[in-house]
C-alpha positions, 0 to 999 in steps of 0.5 A: 474650380478649373476656370479659377486655376486657369486664370491663376496660371495665366497671371503667373505666366504674364510676369515671366514673359514681360520680364524676359531678358535678352538671350545674350545676357550673361552668355557672351563669349570672351577671351578668358586670358585677356578680357573681362565682361561685365553686365548691368541692368537698370531702368536708366541707361546711365545706371545700367552702364555703371552697373556693368562697370562695377561688375568688371571692377568687382572682378579686379578690385583688391578690397573686400566689403566685409572688413575687419582688423586682421591683427587683434589686440589680446589681453591675458589670452582673451580675444576681444569679442568686438575685434571685427566690424562689417563695413560696406563701401558703395563708391562707384567704380570708374575704369579707363578703356571700358567698351560697351559691346551690347546695349538693349532696351526691353520692357522698360529696362536697359541691358548692357554688356561691357568689355575690359582689356585685362591683359597683364599690367606691363603690357597695358602700360607699355602700350600707353607710354610714350616711345621716348623715355628716360630713367627717373628717381623712384620711391625708396620702398616701391623700387624694391617691390616685385611689381616695380622691378618687373615693370622696370625690366619690361619697360626698360626704364625706371619711371616714377610710379605712384600707387593711388586709391581712386574710384574704390580701387588701388591703381598704378599711376604714371603721370596721367596713366591709371591702371587698376591693380588686381589681387596678384599685382597688389600683393606684389607691392609687399616685400621683405626689405631690410638693411644692416642698420635696421630689420624687423623679423616676426616669430613666424612667416606663416600664421594660422588664426589665434596664433601669437605674433611678436617681432624682433627689432634689430638696430644699430642706431638709437632713435624712435621706433614705430611699427605699422601694418598693412592689411591685404586691402591696403588699410594701415594700422599702428602697432607701436608709435615713437618708442624710444630705444637704444638697443634691439628689442622684442615687441610685444615684450614676451613678459608683458600681458599684452600680446597680439593674436592673428585673426582671419575672418575672410575665409581665404589665405591673405597676406600682410606687410609689417613695417618698422621705422627708425627716426631721430625724432618722433614722427607724425602718424596721425594719418593711420589708425591705432591697432586698438581701434576696431574700426578701419573704414574707407578712410584708412586705405592709406598704403599710398601715404605710408609708401610716400612717407617711407621715401624719406625715412629709415625703414625695414619691412616683412611680409607674412601669410595668414592661412584661412 
């Protein structure tokens, strides 16, 4: 019996010894303010490097894998049971400026550590910009957001920035420069913008789950009104499309059976942006999903398209917060 137990113990120890990892794995020191270190393990070097990059991207990305509609349609006070659907996106991330600081092959596996400069976006941008710059026209929505105002002040010039969805990340683009946006930077693209001709005001600024939401739309010009919302992930949905009106209105009508209630399945506070558009003629909203659709997948990360469309339209926006 004792001999058999010794053999069994020996067999259990062998795998532990065979798959011992390098002593530096997950232990490298770094500047917490300015650096992110990612680790990757794989049988091939290319995949191990990609895993390390994805590990870094996970730390700075703004999307959440488990995705659901935040504002769900409700009829007669009954919330739809299928209002949220879990999604998984497996796109590989690509980041400029990643440095591989450790690469080791041991027991048939590649172990990789990569370092990424996570300095503030304005510092990184200024390092990459040419010295000679001139003021350029800016998008009518973007130029009034906290992020772009901050960049304008720091850089000293107004540049034609774009927001793009690339490699599973939201990124700031200027010509050939691409910089990923972390959560704080992305939320700094949400802002309250109104004018004397048009405004959108929700019944609250901060919501909790299951609270009712409606909007007061005030305008001085008749036209076709559309209301869209931008989730904290950058997905865009349509609440109201091309509603013809000659006077200010509340949506949804408080006398109607259809209401909107807040849902937050993410377990953390989030922010959303609501947009009202007034157009002389109906506009195309084919790029965006209707609020009644329960599935907003990867193709619905259309905040960049909405920003572009706002450049030539009359609009007003309002940012709200949703508690966990």
